[in-house]
C-alpha positions, 0 to 999 in steps of 0.5 A: 082952323077946323078941318072937316074930315071926310072918309079916308082923311084920317088914319089910325096909327099903331105905336110899338115900344119894342124890347127883347122880352116885351112889346108895348102897344098903343093905337091912336083914335081915328082922327090921330089926335090921342094915343091909348095903350092897348096891351103888352105882348110877351115875346117868345123866342123862335116864334112869330106869335108877337107878329100874329098879335100885332096883326090881330090888333091891326085888323081889330083897330084898322091900323094904317101905319105903324110907328116903332120907337127907335132907341138911340144913344144920347149922342144920336148914334144907334147901338145894338138895341137900335140895330135889333129894332131896325131889323124887327121893323123891317120884319113887321113891315114885310109881314103886316104889309103896313108902312112902318116909321121909326121914331126917336124914342130917347127918354120915352121909357124914362118919361113913362117911368117918371109918370108912373112913379108920380102916380104912385104906382108900385114897382111891381105894377110899373113893370107890367105897364111900362112898355104900354105907357112907353108905346103911348109916349112914342105914338103921342110924340110922333103925332104931335111932331107930325102936327107941328111940322105941317 
């Protein structure tokens, strides 16, 4: 069935792959079908520069909702990095005023790494884009999950 979209029927999403040193950023197209890597934000301790960068991207792309990858252990428990990401998600929601959804990101970085290796991207170049590609995987997986649960 083809859905007719009216203004307000669609919303642009942002996907974040949050790490200690870098944050991969992806956004969806206006219809929420495809995720595209936008940038990698380098985090600086003790500053809000990463949040400011996220806000700029939200404004630039008119993002309505943020999806942050939640790293879980394979046995579905949440470890120290998962705790940090949950805390960061609260900060992002508070400082941007946008709703934040946590989405299980197990295997997304591994999938991104495999894809880059298959594309014969050098190790040095992989390091520069892995977070952005992981953000694309997180956002694309979230959108497909939402589509399949309707």
